[in-house]
C-alpha positions as CSV (number, residue, x, y, z in Angstrom):
1,M,-7.2,57.4,16.1
2,R,-3.5,56.9,15.9
3,A,-3.6,54.4,18.7
4,I,-6.2,52.3,16.8
5,H,-4.0,52.3,13.7
6,Q,-0.9,51.2,15.7
7,L,-2.9,48.5,17.4
8,S,-4.2,47.2,14.1
9,R,-0.6,47.1,12.7
10,F,0.6,45.3,15.8
11,L,-2.3,42.7,15.6
12,A,-1.5,42.2,11.9
13,L,2.1,41.6,12.7
14,V,1.2,39.1,15.4
15,L,-1.1,37.2,13.1
16,L,1.6,37.1,10.4
17,A,4.2,35.8,12.9
18,G,1.7,33.2,14.1
19,A,1.0,32.0,10.6
20,M,4.7,31.8,9.8
21,A,5.4,29.9,13.1
22,A,2.7,27.4,12.2
23,C,4.5,26.6,8.9
24,T,7.7,25.5,10.7
25,T,8.3,22.0,12.0
26,T,9.8,20.8,15.2
27,G,10.9,17.5,16.5
28,G,10.1,14.7,14.1
29,G,9.6,17.1,11.2
30,Y,7.1,16.8,8.3
31,F,7.0,13.0,7.8
32,A,4.7,10.9,10.0
33,P,4.2,7.4,8.6
34,T,0.9,6.6,10.3
35,V,-1.2,5.9,7.3
36,S,-0.7,4.2,3.9
37,A,-3.6,4.0,1.4
38,D,-4.4,2.4,-1.9
39,A,-7.5,4.4,-2.8
40,A,-7.1,3.4,-6.5
41,N,-7.7,-0.3,-5.7
42,L,-5.1,-1.5,-8.2
43,S,-5.4,-4.9,-9.8
44,P,-2.6,-7.3,-8.7
45,A,-0.8,-7.0,-12.1
46,A,-0.9,-3.2,-12.0
47,A,0.1,-3.1,-8.3
48,S,3.1,-5.4,-9.0
49,A,4.2,-3.2,-12.0
50,V,3.9,0.1,-10.0
51,A,5.5,-1.3,-6.8
52,G,8.4,-2.8,-8.8
53,D,9.1,0.5,-10.6
54,M,8.8,2.6,-7.4
55,V,11.0,0.3,-5.3
56,A,13.7,0.3,-8.1
57,K,13.7,4.1,-7.8
58,L,13.7,4.0,-4.0
59,A,16.8,1.8,-4.2
60,E,18.6,4.7,-5.9
61,H,18.0,6.9,-2.9
62,V,17.7,4.5,0.1
63,G,19.8,1.5,-0.7
64,P,19.1,-2.1,0.5
65,G,21.1,-3.0,3.6
66,T,20.9,0.5,5.1
67,G,18.2,-0.4,7.5
68,T,14.9,-2.2,8.0
69,I,11.9,-0.8,6.1
70,V,9.0,-0.4,8.5
71,I,5.6,-0.3,6.8
72,K,2.0,-0.3,8.2
73,P,0.5,-3.7,7.5
74,D,-1.9,-3.5,4.6
75,D,-4.0,-6.2,2.7
76,S,-4.4,-4.1,-0.5
77,A,-2.9,-5.4,-3.7
78,F,-0.4,-2.6,-3.8
79,G,0.6,-3.0,-0.1
80,L,1.3,-6.7,-0.7
81,A,3.1,-6.1,-4.0
82,L,5.2,-3.3,-2.4
83,E,6.3,-5.6,0.5
84,E,7.1,-8.4,-2.0
85,S,9.1,-6.0,-4.2
86,L,11.0,-4.5,-1.3
87,R,12.0,-8.0,-0.2
88,G,13.0,-8.9,-3.8
89,W,15.3,-5.9,-3.9
90,G,17.0,-7.1,-0.7
91,Y,15.3,-4.9,1.9
92,A,14.5,-6.2,5.3
93,V,10.8,-5.4,5.9
94,A,8.9,-5.2,9.2
95,S,5.4,-4.1,10.3
96,N,4.9,-0.9,12.1
97,Q,4.6,-2.9,15.3
98,V,8.4,-2.9,15.7
99,A,9.9,-0.6,18.2
100,P,11.7,2.4,16.6
101,G,15.5,2.1,16.4
102,D,18.5,3.6,14.7
103,N,18.3,1.3,11.6
104,M,14.5,1.6,11.1
105,I,13.3,3.3,8.0
106,P,9.6,4.2,8.2
107,L,7.8,4.1,4.8
108,A,4.3,5.3,3.9
109,Y,2.6,5.3,0.6
110,V,-0.5,6.7,-1.1
111,V,-1.9,5.4,-4.4
112,D,-4.9,7.4,-5.8
113,T,-6.4,8.3,-9.1
114,F,-5.8,11.7,-10.6
115,E,-7.0,13.0,-14.0
116,G,-7.4,9.5,-15.5
117,A,-4.0,8.3,-14.2
118,V,-2.9,6.6,-11.0
119,M,-0.6,8.8,-8.8
120,T,1.7,6.9,-6.5
121,R,3.8,8.5,-3.7
122,I,6.2,6.6,-1.5
123,S,7.6,8.5,1.5
124,T,10.4,7.9,4.0
125,S,11.8,10.4,6.5
126,S,14.6,11.3,4.0
127,V,13.0,11.1,0.5
128,E,9.6,11.2,-1.2
129,L,9.1,9.8,-4.6
130,T,6.0,10.5,-6.8
131,R,5.0,9.3,-10.2
132,T,1.9,8.8,-12.3
133,Y,1.0,5.6,-14.2
134,A,-1.5,4.6,-16.9
135,M,-3.3,1.4,-16.2
136,S,-3.7,-1.5,-18.7
137,A,-5.0,-5.0,-18.5
138,T,-1.5,-6.3,-18.2
139,G,-0.1,-3.8,-15.7
140,A,0.9,-0.2,-15.6
141,T,3.2,2.2,-17.5
142,P,4.8,5.4,-16.1
143,T,3.3,8.5,-17.7
144,S,5.4,11.1,-15.8
145,P,9.0,11.6,-14.8
146,L,9.8,10.6,-11.3
147,S,9.5,13.5,-8.8
148,V,12.0,13.3,-6.0
149,M,11.9,15.4,-2.9
150,Q,14.8,15.0,-0.5
151,R,14.4,16.0,3.1
152,T,17.2,17.4,5.2
153,S,17.3,17.1,9.0
């Protein structure tokens, strides 16, 4: 009976250790910019307002001239507005077809609806910015403070 109890404790410890190991990251870490999505299907005016605000905030954390922003090509209104806004702020922008290099800054985004608002997240390997917006006929207005998550290597 005692052997069964010790075996069950050992197995519980192994399962716990396995679960903890699965939470750690190795190599490239958490960020993998393979997909960007505009699930909210923003209008061009709203996409331009949201992209302009998010890029202005991105510039506070990843300044223009620090490298080339590499984004996955996208034909959505937000994807086009984001690229235009990045260029307007002085960023060099390339598609994800570019070979990785020292000065490449991969960027991914997700735009989706959440509780009647549009939630936007822009991610690089060093920072992730999230904010919600209310849509209107003429554009979009922020409805939340900016959430900033900085990653360390």
